[in-house]
C-alpha positions as CSV (number, residue, x, y, z in Angstrom):
1,M,72.7,102.5,116.8
2,S,76.2,102.1,118.1
3,S,79.0,100.8,116.0
4,S,78.7,97.3,117.5
5,L,75.7,95.1,117.6
6,Q,74.6,93.7,121.0
7,S,75.9,90.1,121.5
8,R,73.8,87.7,119.4
9,Q,75.5,84.4,120.2
10,V,73.6,81.2,119.3
11,Q,73.8,77.6,120.4
12,L,73.6,75.1,117.6
13,P,71.5,72.0,118.3
14,D,73.6,68.8,118.8
15,D,71.2,66.8,116.7
16,G,71.3,69.2,113.7
17,P,72.4,68.5,110.2
18,D,76.0,68.8,109.0
19,L,76.4,72.5,108.1
20,E,78.8,74.0,105.5
21,V,81.8,75.9,106.9
22,V,83.1,78.7,104.7
23,R,86.3,80.7,105.1
24,Y,86.4,84.4,103.9
25,A,89.5,86.4,103.3
26,P,89.7,90.0,104.6
27,G,87.7,92.3,102.3
28,S,85.5,89.5,101.0
29,V,81.9,90.5,100.5
30,I,79.7,87.8,102.1
31,F,76.5,89.3,100.8
32,C,75.2,92.6,99.5
33,E,72.3,94.7,100.6
34,G,69.2,94.1,98.5
35,S,70.2,90.6,97.5
36,P,68.0,87.6,98.3
37,G,68.9,85.8,101.5
38,Y,68.7,82.1,101.6
39,R,71.3,81.5,104.3
40,A,72.2,82.8,107.8
41,F,75.7,82.8,109.1
42,I,77.3,82.0,112.5
43,V,80.9,83.4,112.9
44,Q,83.3,80.7,114.2
45,S,86.2,83.1,114.1
46,G,87.0,86.5,112.6
47,L,85.1,89.7,112.3
48,V,82.3,90.8,109.9
49,E,81.3,94.4,109.2
50,I,77.6,95.1,108.6
51,S,76.9,98.2,106.6
52,K,73.8,99.8,105.0
53,V,73.4,102.4,102.3
54,G,71.2,105.4,103.3
55,P,70.4,108.8,101.8
56,R,73.8,110.0,103.1
57,G,75.8,107.1,101.8
58,E,77.1,103.9,103.3
59,R,77.1,103.6,107.1
60,V,78.6,100.9,109.3
61,I,75.8,99.6,111.6
62,G,77.8,97.0,113.4
63,Y,80.3,94.3,113.7
64,V,79.8,90.6,114.3
65,G,82.4,88.3,115.9
66,G,83.0,84.8,117.1
67,G,79.8,82.9,118.1
68,E,77.5,85.6,116.8
69,V,74.9,85.3,114.1
70,F,74.2,87.6,111.1
71,G,72.2,87.5,107.9
72,E,69.3,85.9,109.7
73,L,66.5,88.4,108.8
74,A,66.2,87.6,105.1
75,P,65.8,83.9,105.4
76,L,63.3,84.4,108.3
77,D,61.0,86.8,106.6
78,G,61.7,86.3,102.9
79,E,62.6,90.0,102.3
80,P,65.9,91.0,100.6
81,R,69.0,91.6,102.6
82,M,68.7,94.9,104.5
83,A,72.5,95.4,104.8
84,S,75.8,94.2,103.4
85,A,78.3,92.0,105.2
86,T,82.0,92.1,104.6
87,A,84.8,90.1,106.3
88,I,87.2,92.5,108.1
89,K,89.8,89.9,108.8
90,E,90.1,86.2,108.1
91,T,86.7,84.9,109.0
92,V,85.2,81.4,109.3
93,C,81.4,81.0,109.2
94,I,79.0,78.2,109.7
95,V,76.3,78.5,107.0
96,M,72.7,77.8,108.0
97,P,70.4,77.3,105.0
98,E,67.0,78.8,105.0
99,Q,65.2,75.4,105.1
100,N,67.1,74.6,108.3
101,L,65.9,77.8,109.9
102,R,62.4,77.3,108.8
103,Q,62.4,73.7,110.1
104,H,63.4,75.0,113.6
105,L,60.8,77.8,113.3
106,S,58.0,75.4,112.4
107,A,58.7,73.5,115.6
108,A,58.5,76.6,117.8
109,D,55.4,77.7,119.7
110,P,53.1,79.7,117.3
111,F,53.1,82.7,119.7
112,V,56.9,82.8,119.8
113,R,57.1,82.4,116.0
114,D,54.6,85.4,115.6
115,L,56.5,87.4,118.1
116,L,59.8,86.8,116.2
117,F,58.3,88.1,113.0
118,V,57.0,91.2,114.7
119,L,60.5,91.8,116.0
120,V,62.1,91.2,112.6
121,R,59.8,93.8,111.0
122,G,60.5,96.3,113.8
123,L,64.3,95.8,113.5
124,R,64.1,96.4,109.7
125,Q,62.1,99.6,110.2
126,V,64.3,101.0,113.0
127,T,67.5,100.2,111.2
128,S,66.3,102.0,108.1
129,E,65.2,105.1,110.1
130,L,68.6,105.2,111.9
131,V,70.6,105.0,108.8
132,A,68.5,107.8,107.2
133,K,69.3,110.2,110.1
134,P,72.3,112.6,109.8
135,R,75.3,111.5,111.8
């Protein structure tokens, strides 16, 4: 995996609930690998580093910037966080609670919902395998 994630920009629905906006100072840990994940994040501004610990130590697996989403896997599949997220510079995020994500998912076509969960499982597996490989 390259050191930057492919663009994962999201469009928030206009009729959605009021969402919390949180500001993170540079170096702030937003969440840690292995912790429960009850929220996803959308970067309004700033830069977030995503890192994962493997057999050969911690590896940066990507960066997330303005308009991009991160931390979405754990609230979607109920598994622990597969990586850590740290603000690299002053970062402002919109916080999307798990129940909001699940509400949107419940309204999705069942085929699309099932496909999403297959993709989430695959992404977790591939990421773990890549981090385990020597550099």
